N, C-alpha and C positions, 0 to 999 in steps of 0.2 A: 646433122647426118652427113657422113662421109661416103660418097660413092666413088669408087676407084676402079678404073679399067685395069684388069689383072695383067701385069707385065709378064713377058715370057720368063719363066723361072729357070734357073740352072737345073741340070739333071739331078733329080732327087736320089738320095742313097737307096739302095735296094732294100726290100723288106728283109727282116731278120736281124741277127746280132752282128755287130762290127767291133772288132778288137783293135782296129788301127785307124779309126776315123778321127780326124783332128777336131778340136773344139770349134774351130772356125767353120769347118764344113758341116758340122752338126747344127750349129746355130743358123747357118745360111739357108737351111731348108724351110722355106715359107709355106710349103704345101702340107706340112704336118703340124700337129699341135703337141706342145710339150706341157709338162706340169706347171711350170711358171707361167706359160702363156695362158693356160686354162684359168689360173687364178686371176690373171689380168683382165679376163673377159667379164668377171663378176664385179658387182659393187664392192667397194666404192669406186672402182675403175669402170670402164665401159668398152665396147668393141672398137669405137673410133680411136681411143687412146691406145688400145692393144695394137691396132693396125699401124698407127703412126709410129709407135716405138719399133715395130717390126721393120718398117721402111727407113727408119732413121736410127740405126744402132748407136748407142752412146759410146764415146771414146773411153779408153781406160781411165779410171779415177784412182787417185791416191788412197781414198777411203777403202777401196777394195783390195789394195795391194797386199796388206798383211794377211788377210784371210786367204787370198789366192796363193800367197807364198807358203802359208802354213799347210795348205792342201798339197803343195808340191813336196814339202819336206816330210809330211806324214804319209802321203799315199805313194810318193815316188814317181809321180807323173805330172807334167804340167809345164808351164813356161820356164825358161831359164831365169835363175835369180842372179843378180849381179850387184855387188856393193859399189856405191858411188862414194869415193873417198871425200873426207872433209865434213865438217859440221854444218856448213852452209850450202844450201842448194839454190840460192838466189843469185849466184854469180853466173856470168855468161858461159864460162867453161862447164860448170855443173849442169846448167840447163841444156847445153848442147849434148852432154854425155847422157843425160836422162832421156832426151828426145831420141838419141841414137838407139838406146836400149829398147825403148818402146816401139820404135820402128821395126826392130828385129822380132818383136813379139815378146820381149822379156819383161821382167819386173825389176825396177831399180829399188834398192834398199839401202838404208844407212847401216853402218857397221853394227850398231846395237840392235837393229831390227833383224838382221841376219842371225845374230846370236840368239835373239828371242825365238824365232821360228824353229831354229835347231833345238833349242831347249824344249819347245812345245812338242816336237817330234819325240824327243827322249822321254818326256813325261807320258806320252801315249805308249811307248814301248815298255815303260815300267808298270802301266796299269794292267792288271791281270785280264780283265774282260775285254777292254778295248784292243789290247795287243793280240788277243786270240781271234777277235773278229777281223783284224786286219793282217793276219799272218801271211807274209809274202809267199810262202810255199803253197798256200791253198786258195789263191785268188789273184785277181788282176784289177788294176785301176782303170777308170775312165772307159767303161764299156758302153757302147751306144746300141740302141735297138729301135726298130721301126716295125709297125704292124698296122693292120686294118681294123678299125672299130666295127664290130658286127652290126649294131643297130643303125649306124649312119653311113658307113662306108668311107669315112674320112681316114686319113693317115694320122697315126699317133706316134710319138717318139719318146724316148727316155735316154738319159745318160747316167748310168750308175757310177757313183764315186768309187765303189768297190764291189766286185762281183765274185763271190766264192765259187770255187771250181769243184764243188761236191758232186759226186756221182750218184749218191743215194741219200735218203733221209730228208729232213725238213730244211728248207732253204731260209737262212737268216741273212738279210741284206743290210750291211752297215752303211750309214750315211753320216759324213763328218761335217760338223758345223763349229765355227768359232763364235764366241760371244763375250760380252763383258761379265756376265753372271750365268754360270752353268747350273745353278741350283734348280731343283725341280719346280719350285714356285715360280721362278723367273721364266723357265722354259715353258711352263704351262701357259703363261701370257703370250709367249712367242708363238705357240701353236695357233692361237687365234689371230694374232697380229699379222703373221706371215703365211697362214694357211698350211702349216706343216702337216696337219692331219690329211689335207688333200694330197700333199706330196706322198705321204706314206701309202695311201690308198692307190694312187697312180702307179707307184713303183711296184707294189704288190700285184696289181692287175697286169702290169707290163711283164713281170716274170712269168705269170701264168700264160699270157698270150704268146710269149716267145718260147714256151715249152721248157722253161728253166725250173719251174716250181709248180706246186699245186695250191689248193686253197689254204693250206697251213703256212704258206710263205709269210714271213713277217719282216718288216723293216724296223731296225733299231737305230736311233740317233746317237752318235757319239759326239757329245757336246763338250767343248773345251774352252776354258777361259783364256783370254789373251794377256793376262798379267800373272806374274809369278805368285804361287807355285804352279800355275797352269793346270788347275784342277779339272778333272774329267768326270762327266756324268753320262752314263749309258741309259737311254730313255726309250721305253716302248709305250704304245698307246692302247687305250682300252677299246672295247667293242664299239661304244657309241661314237667315240672320236673318229674311228675308221668308217663307220656307217655314214656319218655326216660328211666325211671327206669324199666317200664314193658318190653320195647324192649330189654334192656340189660339183664334182667332176663331171657327172652325167649332164647336169644343167649347162656347164661350160661347153661340153662337146656338142650339145644340141644347138647352142648359140653359134658356135664356130661353123657347124655344118650349114646352118641357115644363112649366115653371112657369106660363106663361100658360094653357096648356090645362087644367091641374089646379087652378089657383088656390092652389097651395101653393109656398111659398118656403123651402126647407130651410135650417137652420142648420149648425153645424159637425158635430154628431154627434147626430142625432135618434133613431135606431133602435138603433144599436150603438155601443159605445165605440170610440174611436180608440186603438189600441195603438201606442205610440211607442218608438223606440229612443233612446239618447243621441245627441247630435250625433256625427258620425263622428270628429271630432278628439278629443272627450272620451272616446269609447269606446276609441279606440286608446291614448290616454294612460293611462287607468285599467287597461286590460287589461295593459299593460306593467308597471304598478306592482303591481297587486293580484292578478292571476290567473296 
């Protein structure tokens, strides 16, 4: 169990919608709970892991660079992209150049990587549905929102990849993701692995709480492959996926509120052991052979 004295937090962003809040300022607010934070409070993670990761942000990783760069070229907002010349990045000169770019908050890319993310953006523009959902004339990227959760009183937050600027009618919120396999079968597994149904429910609730939409609001995932021809799949979720997402979000919110109130962020098994069975498939196999 991790017990932490709450440090004096920087001034939290005001409640409501922000169209000019930096990504750094958004993530620096430890007083509010985000969708990704909510998922990190539930198994297989735990509150202690969530809180440690909050207090020890991870530095930029090369593995995330291409996805973040694609977000910039597709959505038109994000860190600066800069090509580091040369095929080798292990020289002293290249390492210094890369460090300088990261120090400025930019993303270093090789020449072929810059070409790739530009081609990904072009593939999005050619896709009839994805391009309509991300039409620059009818929306804006990277919009942040903060609101109070009614049942618990905690602050919640959201950062929309893209927020349409419709004045009437049903609100459809697109969320852009890059992946190795954009097929529906592969993304169905990702829904469970990464809790994307929880994200969809969170964003839809956020839109309602911020007065942007009503109960008909829907989030659609724009999923794009990172290899040519950069195929695109636009995916929505069914009723039960959303209901399960909402229920898991509510469980996370209650955990966060309790941890905030007590100043205690539990680990995996602080008071009693966790008694485990074999995985179902292993138990069935060994019972058949040995029992």
